[in-house]
mmCIF file of the C-alpha atoms, coordinates in Angstrom:
data_MODEL
# 
_entry.id   MODEL 
# 
loop_
_atom_site.group_PDB 
_atom_site.id 
_atom_site.type_symbol 
_atom_site.label_atom_id 
_atom_site.label_alt_id 
_atom_site.label_comp_id 
_atom_site.label_asym_id 
_atom_site.label_entity_id 
_atom_site.label_seq_id 
_atom_site.pdbx_PDB_ins_code 
_atom_site.Cartn_x 
_atom_site.Cartn_y 
_atom_site.Cartn_z 
_atom_site.occupancy 
_atom_site.B_iso_or_equiv 
_atom_site.pdbx_formal_charge 
_atom_site.auth_seq_id 
_atom_site.auth_comp_id 
_atom_site.auth_asym_id 
_atom_site.auth_atom_id 
_atom_site.pdbx_PDB_model_num 
ATOM 1   C CA . MET A 1 1   ? 0.000   0.000  0.000   1.00 0.00 ? 1   MET A CA 1 
ATOM 2   C CA . ALA A 1 2   ? 1.122   3.584  -0.670  1.00 0.00 ? 2   ALA A CA 1 
ATOM 3   C CA . GLU A 1 3   ? 2.160   5.699  2.302   1.00 0.00 ? 3   GLU A CA 1 
ATOM 4   C CA . LEU A 1 4   ? 1.091   8.895  4.043   1.00 0.00 ? 4   LEU A CA 1 
ATOM 5   C CA . THR A 1 5   ? 3.662   11.505 5.016   1.00 0.00 ? 5   THR A CA 1 
ATOM 6   C CA . CYS A 1 6   ? 2.827   14.566 7.095   1.00 0.00 ? 6   CYS A CA 1 
ATOM 7   C CA . VAL A 1 7   ? 5.218   17.424 6.370   1.00 0.00 ? 7   VAL A CA 1 
ATOM 8   C CA . GLY A 1 8   ? 5.806   20.340 8.714   1.00 0.00 ? 8   GLY A CA 1 
ATOM 9   C CA . CYS A 1 9   ? 6.236   23.364 6.428   1.00 0.00 ? 9   CYS A CA 1 
ATOM 10  C CA . GLY A 1 10  ? 7.753   25.727 8.970   1.00 0.00 ? 10  GLY A CA 1 
ATOM 11  C CA . PRO A 1 11  ? 6.659   29.321 9.591   1.00 0.00 ? 11  PRO A CA 1 
ATOM 12  C CA . GLY A 1 12  ? 6.432   30.550 6.010   1.00 0.00 ? 12  GLY A CA 1 
ATOM 13  C CA . ASP A 1 13  ? 9.859   30.823 4.389   1.00 0.00 ? 13  ASP A CA 1 
ATOM 14  C CA . PRO A 1 14  ? 10.354  28.033 1.808   1.00 0.00 ? 14  PRO A CA 1 
ATOM 15  C CA . GLU A 1 15  ? 14.097  28.115 2.535   1.00 0.00 ? 15  GLU A CA 1 
ATOM 16  C CA . LEU A 1 16  ? 13.346  26.838 6.048   1.00 0.00 ? 16  LEU A CA 1 
ATOM 17  C CA . LEU A 1 17  ? 11.874  23.596 4.702   1.00 0.00 ? 17  LEU A CA 1 
ATOM 18  C CA . THR A 1 18  ? 14.034  20.621 5.640   1.00 0.00 ? 18  THR A CA 1 
ATOM 19  C CA . VAL A 1 19  ? 15.777  18.548 2.983   1.00 0.00 ? 19  VAL A CA 1 
ATOM 20  C CA . LYS A 1 20  ? 13.632  15.595 4.020   1.00 0.00 ? 20  LYS A CA 1 
ATOM 21  C CA . ALA A 1 21  ? 10.451  17.656 3.614   1.00 0.00 ? 21  ALA A CA 1 
ATOM 22  C CA . VAL A 1 22  ? 11.396  18.770 0.091   1.00 0.00 ? 22  VAL A CA 1 
ATOM 23  C CA . LYS A 1 23  ? 12.196  15.194 -0.912  1.00 0.00 ? 23  LYS A CA 1 
ATOM 24  C CA . ALA A 1 24  ? 8.813   13.950 0.330   1.00 0.00 ? 24  ALA A CA 1 
ATOM 25  C CA . ILE A 1 25  ? 6.957   16.764 -1.440  1.00 0.00 ? 25  ILE A CA 1 
ATOM 26  C CA . ARG A 1 26  ? 8.697   16.064 -4.757  1.00 0.00 ? 26  ARG A CA 1 
ATOM 27  C CA . ASN A 1 27  ? 7.981   12.332 -4.529  1.00 0.00 ? 27  ASN A CA 1 
ATOM 28  C CA . ALA A 1 28  ? 4.272   12.663 -3.681  1.00 0.00 ? 28  ALA A CA 1 
ATOM 29  C CA . ASP A 1 29  ? 1.498   11.607 -6.038  1.00 0.00 ? 29  ASP A CA 1 
ATOM 30  C CA . VAL A 1 30  ? -1.018  13.767 -4.175  1.00 0.00 ? 30  VAL A CA 1 
ATOM 31  C CA . ILE A 1 31  ? -0.529  16.734 -1.863  1.00 0.00 ? 31  ILE A CA 1 
ATOM 32  C CA . MET A 1 32  ? -3.344  17.439 0.584   1.00 0.00 ? 32  MET A CA 1 
ATOM 33  C CA . CYS A 1 33  ? -3.521  20.828 2.263   1.00 0.00 ? 33  CYS A CA 1 
ATOM 34  C CA . PRO A 1 34  ? -5.575  22.280 5.114   1.00 0.00 ? 34  PRO A CA 1 
ATOM 35  C CA . THR A 1 35  ? -7.621  25.419 4.512   1.00 0.00 ? 35  THR A CA 1 
ATOM 36  C CA . SER A 1 36  ? -10.212 27.181 6.666   1.00 0.00 ? 36  SER A CA 1 
ATOM 37  C CA . LYS A 1 37  ? -12.939 27.430 4.014   1.00 0.00 ? 37  LYS A CA 1 
ATOM 38  C CA . GLU A 1 38  ? -13.837 26.309 0.515   1.00 0.00 ? 38  GLU A CA 1 
ATOM 39  C CA . GLY A 1 39  ? -12.056 28.272 -2.199  1.00 0.00 ? 39  GLY A CA 1 
ATOM 40  C CA . LYS A 1 40  ? -9.446  29.765 0.140   1.00 0.00 ? 40  LYS A CA 1 
ATOM 41  C CA . THR A 1 41  ? -5.789  29.216 -0.769  1.00 0.00 ? 41  THR A CA 1 
ATOM 42  C CA . SER A 1 42  ? -3.930  26.926 1.615   1.00 0.00 ? 42  SER A CA 1 
ATOM 43  C CA . ILE A 1 43  ? -1.179  28.794 3.465   1.00 0.00 ? 43  ILE A CA 1 
ATOM 44  C CA . ALA A 1 44  ? 0.766   25.548 3.823   1.00 0.00 ? 44  ALA A CA 1 
ATOM 45  C CA . TYR A 1 45  ? 0.681   24.985 0.066   1.00 0.00 ? 45  TYR A CA 1 
ATOM 46  C CA . SER A 1 46  ? 1.806   28.544 -0.647  1.00 0.00 ? 46  SER A CA 1 
ATOM 47  C CA . ILE A 1 47  ? 4.947   27.827 1.404   1.00 0.00 ? 47  ILE A CA 1 
ATOM 48  C CA . ILE A 1 48  ? 5.950   24.725 -0.562  1.00 0.00 ? 48  ILE A CA 1 
ATOM 49  C CA . SER A 1 49  ? 4.711   25.587 -4.067  1.00 0.00 ? 49  SER A CA 1 
ATOM 50  C CA . SER A 1 50  ? 8.120   26.842 -5.244  1.00 0.00 ? 50  SER A CA 1 
ATOM 51  C CA . VAL A 1 51  ? 9.862   23.520 -4.492  1.00 0.00 ? 51  VAL A CA 1 
ATOM 52  C CA . ILE A 1 52  ? 7.514   21.325 -6.530  1.00 0.00 ? 52  ILE A CA 1 
ATOM 53  C CA . ASP A 1 53  ? 9.193   19.603 -9.454  1.00 0.00 ? 53  ASP A CA 1 
ATOM 54  C CA . ASP A 1 54  ? 7.506   20.882 -12.646 1.00 0.00 ? 54  ASP A CA 1 
ATOM 55  C CA . SER A 1 55  ? 8.283   17.625 -14.431 1.00 0.00 ? 55  SER A CA 1 
ATOM 56  C CA . LYS A 1 56  ? 6.262   15.655 -11.875 1.00 0.00 ? 56  LYS A CA 1 
ATOM 57  C CA . LYS A 1 57  ? 3.471   17.859 -10.622 1.00 0.00 ? 57  LYS A CA 1 
ATOM 58  C CA . PRO A 1 58  ? 1.294   16.110 -8.022  1.00 0.00 ? 58  PRO A CA 1 
ATOM 59  C CA . ASP A 1 59  ? -2.448  16.447 -7.721  1.00 0.00 ? 59  ASP A CA 1 
ATOM 60  C CA . VAL A 1 60  ? -3.343  19.048 -5.090  1.00 0.00 ? 60  VAL A CA 1 
ATOM 61  C CA . VAL A 1 61  ? -6.400  18.632 -2.855  1.00 0.00 ? 61  VAL A CA 1 
ATOM 62  C CA . ASN A 1 62  ? -7.604  21.185 -0.305  1.00 0.00 ? 62  ASN A CA 1 
ATOM 63  C CA . LEU A 1 63  ? -9.225  19.811 2.854   1.00 0.00 ? 63  LEU A CA 1 
ATOM 64  C CA . VAL A 1 64  ? -11.508 22.245 4.680   1.00 0.00 ? 64  VAL A CA 1 
ATOM 65  C CA . PHE A 1 65  ? -11.121 22.600 8.447   1.00 0.00 ? 65  PHE A CA 1 
ATOM 66  C CA . PRO A 1 66  ? -13.673 25.213 9.600   1.00 0.00 ? 66  PRO A CA 1 
ATOM 67  C CA . MET A 1 67  ? -12.517 27.455 12.442  1.00 0.00 ? 67  MET A CA 1 
ATOM 68  C CA . VAL A 1 68  ? -15.321 26.631 14.868  1.00 0.00 ? 68  VAL A CA 1 
ATOM 69  C CA . LYS A 1 69  ? -15.563 25.308 18.420  1.00 0.00 ? 69  LYS A CA 1 
ATOM 70  C CA . ASP A 1 70  ? -18.612 23.065 17.990  1.00 0.00 ? 70  ASP A CA 1 
ATOM 71  C CA . GLU A 1 71  ? -17.372 19.583 18.910  1.00 0.00 ? 71  GLU A CA 1 
ATOM 72  C CA . LYS A 1 72  ? -19.758 17.711 16.631  1.00 0.00 ? 72  LYS A CA 1 
ATOM 73  C CA . THR A 1 73  ? -18.737 19.804 13.619  1.00 0.00 ? 73  THR A CA 1 
ATOM 74  C CA . LEU A 1 74  ? -15.070 19.254 14.411  1.00 0.00 ? 74  LEU A CA 1 
ATOM 75  C CA . GLU A 1 75  ? -15.483 15.493 14.870  1.00 0.00 ? 75  GLU A CA 1 
ATOM 76  C CA . ASN A 1 76  ? -17.309 15.252 11.526  1.00 0.00 ? 76  ASN A CA 1 
ATOM 77  C CA . THR A 1 77  ? -14.501 17.246 9.904   1.00 0.00 ? 77  THR A CA 1 
ATOM 78  C CA . TRP A 1 78  ? -11.765 14.933 11.224  1.00 0.00 ? 78  TRP A CA 1 
ATOM 79  C CA . GLU A 1 79  ? -13.726 11.879 10.106  1.00 0.00 ? 79  GLU A CA 1 
ATOM 80  C CA . LYS A 1 80  ? -14.495 13.244 6.617   1.00 0.00 ? 80  LYS A CA 1 
ATOM 81  C CA . ASN A 1 81  ? -10.947 14.447 5.914   1.00 0.00 ? 81  ASN A CA 1 
ATOM 82  C CA . ALA A 1 82  ? -9.300  11.304 7.292   1.00 0.00 ? 82  ALA A CA 1 
ATOM 83  C CA . LYS A 1 83  ? -11.497 9.224  4.977   1.00 0.00 ? 83  LYS A CA 1 
ATOM 84  C CA . ALA A 1 84  ? -10.571 11.417 2.008   1.00 0.00 ? 84  ALA A CA 1 
ATOM 85  C CA . ILE A 1 85  ? -6.879  10.807 2.716   1.00 0.00 ? 85  ILE A CA 1 
ATOM 86  C CA . ALA A 1 86  ? -7.359  7.066  3.323   1.00 0.00 ? 86  ALA A CA 1 
ATOM 87  C CA . ASP A 1 87  ? -9.339  6.622  0.084   1.00 0.00 ? 87  ASP A CA 1 
ATOM 88  C CA . VAL A 1 88  ? -6.534  8.141  -1.994  1.00 0.00 ? 88  VAL A CA 1 
ATOM 89  C CA . ILE A 1 89  ? -3.891  6.006  -0.289  1.00 0.00 ? 89  ILE A CA 1 
ATOM 90  C CA . LYS A 1 90  ? -5.968  2.858  -0.804  1.00 0.00 ? 90  LYS A CA 1 
ATOM 91  C CA . SER A 1 91  ? -6.085  3.679  -4.512  1.00 0.00 ? 91  SER A CA 1 
ATOM 92  C CA . GLY A 1 92  ? -2.303  3.224  -4.562  1.00 0.00 ? 92  GLY A CA 1 
ATOM 93  C CA . LYS A 1 93  ? -1.161  6.852  -4.462  1.00 0.00 ? 93  LYS A CA 1 
ATOM 94  C CA . SER A 1 94  ? 1.401   8.234  -2.040  1.00 0.00 ? 94  SER A CA 1 
ATOM 95  C CA . VAL A 1 95  ? 0.062   11.250 -0.138  1.00 0.00 ? 95  VAL A CA 1 
ATOM 96  C CA . VAL A 1 96  ? 1.797   14.174 1.540   1.00 0.00 ? 96  VAL A CA 1 
ATOM 97  C CA . TYR A 1 97  ? -0.304  16.134 4.034   1.00 0.00 ? 97  TYR A CA 1 
ATOM 98  C CA . LEU A 1 98  ? 0.964   19.646 4.763   1.00 0.00 ? 98  LEU A CA 1 
ATOM 99  C CA . THR A 1 99  ? 0.786   21.655 7.942   1.00 0.00 ? 99  THR A CA 1 
ATOM 100 C CA . VAL A 1 100 ? 2.199   25.082 8.815   1.00 0.00 ? 100 VAL A CA 1 
ATOM 101 C CA . GLY A 1 101 ? 4.921   25.013 11.468  1.00 0.00 ? 101 GLY A CA 1 
ATOM 102 C CA . ASP A 1 102 ? 5.353   21.615 13.096  1.00 0.00 ? 102 ASP A CA 1 
ATOM 103 C CA . PRO A 1 103 ? 2.733   18.835 12.948  1.00 0.00 ? 103 PRO A CA 1 
ATOM 104 C CA . SER A 1 104 ? 2.893   18.235 16.702  1.00 0.00 ? 104 SER A CA 1 
ATOM 105 C CA . LEU A 1 105 ? 2.123   21.773 17.886  1.00 0.00 ? 105 LEU A CA 1 
ATOM 106 C CA . TYR A 1 106 ? -1.457  23.087 17.615  1.00 0.00 ? 106 TYR A CA 1 
ATOM 107 C CA . SER A 1 107 ? -1.946  21.661 14.129  1.00 0.00 ? 107 SER A CA 1 
ATOM 108 C CA . THR A 1 108 ? -4.795  20.006 12.240  1.00 0.00 ? 108 THR A CA 1 
ATOM 109 C CA . TRP A 1 109 ? -2.568  16.949 11.875  1.00 0.00 ? 109 TRP A CA 1 
ATOM 110 C CA . ILE A 1 110 ? -2.890  15.988 15.545  1.00 0.00 ? 110 ILE A CA 1 
ATOM 111 C CA . TYR A 1 111 ? -6.585  15.209 15.151  1.00 0.00 ? 111 TYR A CA 1 
ATOM 112 C CA . LEU A 1 112 ? -6.258  13.664 11.713  1.00 0.00 ? 112 LEU A CA 1 
ATOM 113 C CA . GLN A 1 113 ? -3.558  11.309 12.953  1.00 0.00 ? 113 GLN A CA 1 
ATOM 114 C CA . ARG A 1 114 ? -5.764  10.055 15.797  1.00 0.00 ? 114 ARG A CA 1 
ATOM 115 C CA . GLU A 1 115 ? -8.619  9.404  13.382  1.00 0.00 ? 115 GLU A CA 1 
ATOM 116 C CA . LEU A 1 116 ? -6.371  7.639  10.870  1.00 0.00 ? 116 LEU A CA 1 
ATOM 117 C CA . LYS A 1 117 ? -4.683  5.434  13.461  1.00 0.00 ? 117 LYS A CA 1 
ATOM 118 C CA . SER A 1 118 ? -8.051  4.503  14.925  1.00 0.00 ? 118 SER A CA 1 
ATOM 119 C CA . LYS A 1 119 ? -9.931  3.689  11.722  1.00 0.00 ? 119 LYS A CA 1 
ATOM 120 C CA . TYR A 1 120 ? -7.175  2.959  9.213   1.00 0.00 ? 120 TYR A CA 1 
ATOM 121 C CA . PRO A 1 121 ? -4.393  1.266  11.217  1.00 0.00 ? 121 PRO A CA 1 
ATOM 122 C CA . GLU A 1 122 ? -3.065  -0.439 8.095   1.00 0.00 ? 122 GLU A CA 1 
ATOM 123 C CA . ILE A 1 123 ? -1.849  2.887  6.646   1.00 0.00 ? 123 ILE A CA 1 
ATOM 124 C CA . LYS A 1 124 ? 1.842   3.550  7.218   1.00 0.00 ? 124 LYS A CA 1 
ATOM 125 C CA . ILE A 1 125 ? 2.409   7.089  8.509   1.00 0.00 ? 125 ILE A CA 1 
ATOM 126 C CA . THR A 1 126 ? 5.620   9.123  8.552   1.00 0.00 ? 126 THR A CA 1 
ATOM 127 C CA . VAL A 1 127 ? 5.856   12.558 10.183  1.00 0.00 ? 127 VAL A CA 1 
ATOM 128 C CA . ILE A 1 128 ? 8.514   15.072 9.130   1.00 0.00 ? 128 ILE A CA 1 
ATOM 129 C CA . PRO A 1 129 ? 8.937   17.879 11.685  1.00 0.00 ? 129 PRO A CA 1 
ATOM 130 C CA . GLY A 1 130 ? 9.075   21.544 10.723  1.00 0.00 ? 130 GLY A CA 1 
ATOM 131 C CA . ILE A 1 131 ? 10.608  24.655 12.235  1.00 0.00 ? 131 ILE A CA 1 
ATOM 132 C CA . VAL A 1 132 ? 8.210   26.238 14.726  1.00 0.00 ? 132 VAL A CA 1 
ATOM 133 C CA . SER A 1 133 ? 7.404   29.958 14.445  1.00 0.00 ? 133 SER A CA 1 
ATOM 134 C CA . ILE A 1 134 ? 8.652   30.484 18.009  1.00 0.00 ? 134 ILE A CA 1 
ATOM 135 C CA . PHE A 1 135 ? 12.226  29.746 16.983  1.00 0.00 ? 135 PHE A CA 1 
ATOM 136 C CA . ALA A 1 136 ? 12.063  31.489 13.609  1.00 0.00 ? 136 ALA A CA 1 
ATOM 137 C CA . PHE A 1 137 ? 10.791  34.524 15.522  1.00 0.00 ? 137 PHE A CA 1 
ATOM 138 C CA . ALA A 1 138 ? 13.541  34.332 18.166  1.00 0.00 ? 138 ALA A CA 1 
ATOM 139 C CA . SER A 1 139 ? 16.216  34.257 15.455  1.00 0.00 ? 139 SER A CA 1 
ATOM 140 C CA . LYS A 1 140 ? 14.693  37.337 13.786  1.00 0.00 ? 140 LYS A CA 1 
ATOM 141 C CA . VAL A 1 141 ? 14.483  39.328 17.013  1.00 0.00 ? 141 VAL A CA 1 
ATOM 142 C CA . GLY A 1 142 ? 17.806  38.104 18.394  1.00 0.00 ? 142 GLY A CA 1 
ATOM 143 C CA . ILE A 1 143 ? 16.518  36.856 21.734  1.00 0.00 ? 143 ILE A CA 1 
ATOM 144 C CA . SER A 1 144 ? 16.681  33.663 23.747  1.00 0.00 ? 144 SER A CA 1 
ATOM 145 C CA . ILE A 1 145 ? 13.391  31.979 24.524  1.00 0.00 ? 145 ILE A CA 1 
ATOM 146 C CA . ALA A 1 146 ? 14.790  30.258 27.611  1.00 0.00 ? 146 ALA A CA 1 
ATOM 147 C CA . GLU A 1 147 ? 18.230  29.855 29.148  1.00 0.00 ? 147 GLU A CA 1 
ATOM 148 C CA . GLY A 1 148 ? 19.765  28.287 32.253  1.00 0.00 ? 148 GLY A CA 1 
ATOM 149 C CA . ASP A 1 149 ? 17.000  27.278 34.630  1.00 0.00 ? 149 ASP A CA 1 
ATOM 150 C CA . GLU A 1 150 ? 14.352  29.556 33.137  1.00 0.00 ? 150 GLU A CA 1 
ATOM 151 C CA . THR A 1 151 ? 10.907  28.137 32.486  1.00 0.00 ? 151 THR A CA 1 
ATOM 152 C CA . MET A 1 152 ? 8.592   28.955 29.599  1.00 0.00 ? 152 MET A CA 1 
ATOM 153 C CA . ALA A 1 153 ? 4.934   28.516 28.690  1.00 0.00 ? 153 ALA A CA 1 
ATOM 154 C CA . VAL A 1 154 ? 3.258   28.374 25.293  1.00 0.00 ? 154 VAL A CA 1 
ATOM 155 C CA . ILE A 1 155 ? -0.260  29.805 25.192  1.00 0.00 ? 155 ILE A CA 1 
ATOM 156 C CA . PRO A 1 156 ? -2.634  29.276 22.233  1.00 0.00 ? 156 PRO A CA 1 
ATOM 157 C CA . ALA A 1 157 ? -5.383  31.624 21.087  1.00 0.00 ? 157 ALA A CA 1 
ATOM 158 C CA . PHE A 1 158 ? -8.705  32.188 22.884  1.00 0.00 ? 158 PHE A CA 1 
ATOM 159 C CA . TYR A 1 159 ? -7.186  32.575 26.312  1.00 0.00 ? 159 TYR A CA 1 
ATOM 160 C CA . ASP A 1 160 ? -8.634  31.512 29.634  1.00 0.00 ? 160 ASP A CA 1 
ATOM 161 C CA . LEU A 1 161 ? -7.263  34.583 31.376  1.00 0.00 ? 161 LEU A CA 1 
ATOM 162 C CA . SER A 1 162 ? -7.357  33.083 34.866  1.00 0.00 ? 162 SER A CA 1 
ATOM 163 C CA . ARG A 1 163 ? -5.203  30.151 33.678  1.00 0.00 ? 163 ARG A CA 1 
ATOM 164 C CA . VAL A 1 164 ? -2.828  32.500 31.879  1.00 0.00 ? 164 VAL A CA 1 
ATOM 165 C CA . LYS A 1 165 ? -2.328  34.549 35.035  1.00 0.00 ? 165 LYS A CA 1 
ATOM 166 C CA . GLU A 1 166 ? -1.569  31.501 37.163  1.00 0.00 ? 166 GLU A CA 1 
ATOM 167 C CA . THR A 1 167 ? 0.855   30.227 34.531  1.00 0.00 ? 167 THR A CA 1 
ATOM 168 C CA . ALA A 1 168 ? 2.555   33.625 34.280  1.00 0.00 ? 168 ALA A CA 1 
ATOM 169 C CA . LYS A 1 169 ? 3.249   33.664 38.011  1.00 0.00 ? 169 LYS A CA 1 
ATOM 170 C CA . ASN A 1 170 ? 5.456   30.601 37.605  1.00 0.00 ? 170 ASN A CA 1 
ATOM 171 C CA . CYS A 1 171 ? 7.165   31.212 34.251  1.00 0.00 ? 171 CYS A CA 1 
ATOM 172 C CA . ASP A 1 172 ? 10.025  33.391 33.050  1.00 0.00 ? 172 ASP A CA 1 
ATOM 173 C CA . THR A 1 173 ? 8.971   33.480 29.407  1.00 0.00 ? 173 THR A CA 1 
ATOM 174 C CA . MET A 1 174 ? 5.433   33.600 28.057  1.00 0.00 ? 174 MET A CA 1 
ATOM 175 C CA . VAL A 1 175 ? 4.918   32.747 24.379  1.00 0.00 ? 175 VAL A CA 1 
ATOM 176 C CA . PHE A 1 176 ? 1.528   33.615 22.885  1.00 0.00 ? 176 PHE A CA 1 
ATOM 177 C CA . LEU A 1 177 ? 0.748   31.941 19.570  1.00 0.00 ? 177 LEU A CA 1 
ATOM 178 C CA . LYS A 1 178 ? -1.757  32.697 16.832  1.00 0.00 ? 178 LYS A CA 1 
ATOM 179 C CA . ASP A 1 179 ? -4.688  35.077 16.963  1.00 0.00 ? 179 ASP A CA 1 
ATOM 180 C CA . GLY A 1 180 ? -3.142  38.503 17.560  1.00 0.00 ? 180 GLY A CA 1 
ATOM 181 C CA . ARG A 1 181 ? -6.584  39.983 18.189  1.00 0.00 ? 181 ARG A CA 1 
ATOM 182 C CA . TYR A 1 182 ? -6.338  38.733 21.777  1.00 0.00 ? 182 TYR A CA 1 
ATOM 183 C CA . PHE A 1 183 ? -2.806  39.823 22.665  1.00 0.00 ? 183 PHE A CA 1 
ATOM 184 C CA . ASP A 1 184 ? -3.768  43.138 24.272  1.00 0.00 ? 184 ASP A CA 1 
ATOM 185 C CA . GLN A 1 185 ? -5.910  41.340 26.869  1.00 0.00 ? 185 GLN A CA 1 
ATOM 186 C CA . VAL A 1 186 ? -2.906  39.909 28.710  1.00 0.00 ? 186 VAL A CA 1 
ATOM 187 C CA . ILE A 1 187 ? -0.643  42.952 29.272  1.00 0.00 ? 187 ILE A CA 1 
ATOM 188 C CA . LYS A 1 188 ? -2.217  44.097 32.533  1.00 0.00 ? 188 LYS A CA 1 
ATOM 189 C CA . LEU A 1 189 ? -2.459  40.492 33.654  1.00 0.00 ? 189 LEU A CA 1 
ATOM 190 C CA . LEU A 1 190 ? 1.282   39.904 33.067  1.00 0.00 ? 190 LEU A CA 1 
ATOM 191 C CA . LYS A 1 191 ? 2.179   42.964 35.101  1.00 0.00 ? 191 LYS A CA 1 
ATOM 192 C CA . GLU A 1 192 ? -0.013  41.703 37.938  1.00 0.00 ? 192 GLU A CA 1 
ATOM 193 C CA . ALA A 1 193 ? 1.848   38.373 37.703  1.00 0.00 ? 193 ALA A CA 1 
ATOM 194 C CA . GLY A 1 194 ? 5.195   40.080 38.311  1.00 0.00 ? 194 GLY A CA 1 
ATOM 195 C CA . PHE A 1 195 ? 6.448   41.045 34.844  1.00 0.00 ? 195 PHE A CA 1 
ATOM 196 C CA . SER A 1 196 ? 7.996   44.512 35.305  1.00 0.00 ? 196 SER A CA 1 
ATOM 197 C CA . ASP A 1 197 ? 7.923   47.354 32.794  1.00 0.00 ? 197 ASP A CA 1 
ATOM 198 C CA . ASN A 1 198 ? 11.504  46.595 31.712  1.00 0.00 ? 198 ASN A CA 1 
ATOM 199 C CA . SER A 1 199 ? 10.620  43.004 30.802  1.00 0.00 ? 199 SER A CA 1 
ATOM 200 C CA . LEU A 1 200 ? 11.449  42.156 27.187  1.00 0.00 ? 200 LEU A CA 1 
ATOM 201 C CA . PHE A 1 201 ? 8.468   42.380 24.831  1.00 0.00 ? 201 PHE A CA 1 
ATOM 202 C CA . ALA A 1 202 ? 8.529   41.203 21.216  1.00 0.00 ? 202 ALA A CA 1 
ATOM 203 C CA . ILE A 1 203 ? 5.706   40.758 18.731  1.00 0.00 ? 203 ILE A CA 1 
ATOM 204 C CA . ALA A 1 204 ? 5.410   39.748 15.085  1.00 0.00 ? 204 ALA A CA 1 
ATOM 205 C CA . GLN A 1 205 ? 2.953   38.783 12.373  1.00 0.00 ? 205 GLN A CA 1 
ATOM 206 C CA . ASP A 1 206 ? 3.380   36.638 9.264   1.00 0.00 ? 206 ASP A CA 1 
ATOM 207 C CA . VAL A 1 207 ? 6.861   35.480 10.300  1.00 0.00 ? 207 VAL A CA 1 
ATOM 208 C CA . GLY A 1 208 ? 8.898   34.174 7.383   1.00 0.00 ? 208 GLY A CA 1 
ATOM 209 C CA . THR A 1 209 ? 6.761   35.790 4.669   1.00 0.00 ? 209 THR A CA 1 
ATOM 210 C CA . SER A 1 210 ? 6.971   38.978 2.599   1.00 0.00 ? 210 SER A CA 1 
ATOM 211 C CA . GLU A 1 211 ? 4.321   40.491 4.904   1.00 0.00 ? 211 GLU A CA 1 
ATOM 212 C CA . GLU A 1 212 ? 6.447   39.999 8.036   1.00 0.00 ? 212 GLU A CA 1 
ATOM 213 C CA . ILE A 1 213 ? 6.372   42.693 10.738  1.00 0.00 ? 213 ILE A CA 1 
ATOM 214 C CA . VAL A 1 214 ? 8.597   42.343 13.824  1.00 0.00 ? 214 VAL A CA 1 
ATOM 215 C CA . LYS A 1 215 ? 8.805   44.657 16.852  1.00 0.00 ? 215 LYS A CA 1 
ATOM 216 C CA . LYS A 1 216 ? 11.037  44.515 19.935  1.00 0.00 ? 216 LYS A CA 1 
ATOM 217 C CA . LEU A 1 217 ? 10.626  46.816 22.936  1.00 0.00 ? 217 LEU A CA 1 
ATOM 218 C CA . THR A 1 218 ? 9.914   46.639 26.653  1.00 0.00 ? 218 THR A CA 1 
ATOM 219 C CA . LEU A 1 219 ? 6.636   45.826 28.354  1.00 0.00 ? 219 LEU A CA 1 
ATOM 220 C CA . GLY A 1 220 ? 6.434   49.410 29.627  1.00 0.00 ? 220 GLY A CA 1 
ATOM 221 C CA . GLU A 1 221 ? 6.672   50.800 26.085  1.00 0.00 ? 221 GLU A CA 1 
ATOM 222 C CA . VAL A 1 222 ? 3.679   48.846 24.804  1.00 0.00 ? 222 VAL A CA 1 
ATOM 223 C CA . THR A 1 223 ? 0.737   50.886 23.482  1.00 0.00 ? 223 THR A CA 1 
ATOM 224 C CA . LYS A 1 224 ? -2.425  50.028 21.563  1.00 0.00 ? 224 LYS A CA 1 
ATOM 225 C CA . GLU A 1 225 ? -0.526  50.689 18.327  1.00 0.00 ? 225 GLU A CA 1 
ATOM 226 C CA . THR A 1 226 ? 1.944   47.924 19.215  1.00 0.00 ? 226 THR A CA 1 
ATOM 227 C CA . PHE A 1 227 ? -0.503  45.112 18.612  1.00 0.00 ? 227 PHE A CA 1 
ATOM 228 C CA . THR A 1 228 ? -1.526  43.185 15.512  1.00 0.00 ? 228 THR A CA 1 
ATOM 229 C CA . ASN A 1 229 ? -4.941  41.934 14.438  1.00 0.00 ? 229 ASN A CA 1 
ATOM 230 C CA . LYS A 1 230 ? -3.566  39.143 12.255  1.00 0.00 ? 230 LYS A CA 1 
ATOM 231 C CA . TYR A 1 231 ? -4.326  35.504 13.058  1.00 0.00 ? 231 TYR A CA 1 
ATOM 232 C CA . PHE A 1 232 ? -0.796  34.264 12.338  1.00 0.00 ? 232 PHE A CA 1 
ATOM 233 C CA . SER A 1 233 ? 0.935   36.291 15.021  1.00 0.00 ? 233 SER A CA 1 
ATOM 234 C CA . ILE A 1 234 ? 3.283   35.647 17.912  1.00 0.00 ? 234 ILE A CA 1 
ATOM 235 C CA . MET A 1 235 ? 4.107   37.551 21.094  1.00 0.00 ? 235 MET A CA 1 
ATOM 236 C CA . VAL A 1 236 ? 6.886   36.816 23.586  1.00 0.00 ? 236 VAL A CA 1 
ATOM 237 C CA . VAL A 1 237 ? 7.263   38.457 26.989  1.00 0.00 ? 237 VAL A CA 1 
ATOM 238 C CA . LYS A 1 238 ? 10.362  37.594 29.032  1.00 0.00 ? 238 LYS A CA 1 
ATOM 239 C CA . ARG A 1 239 ? 10.713  38.484 32.696  1.00 0.00 ? 239 ARG A CA 1 
ATOM 240 C CA . ALA A 1 240 ? 13.414  41.096 33.380  1.00 0.00 ? 240 ALA A CA 1 
# 
């Protein structure tokens, strides 16, 4: 039977794709890409499109993953998209599934993999890791995320502010991923948790793309104009 390979595409710069990722992409019969709605270009595919071998262009299939919280809708989505992948593999074609960043961190792949392993255990799966935006961001800004005995926390979008505050009390570095529309909600909270005005503050959107914006300042210098409203954003605050 043909195989399934999940490829982590990194934060957005095609030059940050691993050699192993490029090889898998060029050898695929079919490339399947996540997108948030029908007709919308897959961000993951836009990252890898320049490395596709023109002499052996694969079929490209977009799989829709709606950005909703309804559990039933999400479960139906995982089931439907896992079946779509399994059907292609059973037809004898090798499939590459793409995900932005790394497959193991807040990605659609996590849920697909569970569904595939549960219902299609005969399918051989390989996962190729990708560079996470946290580290691409740190290299751009020129900061360390953690050093020595420092601790760090990674917080996804749609924050439970009470949990964030408790976490902040016990961490030296707070990394906020995705939805920049919520970043401004945590500044006062971080100060209450002991992050002083001279704590390092860095924020970016669209890391690794031509639309990239990166800012580095202190927590005390933050204003409303500092923030981004882009979904693919990152914010790091490091205790002074």
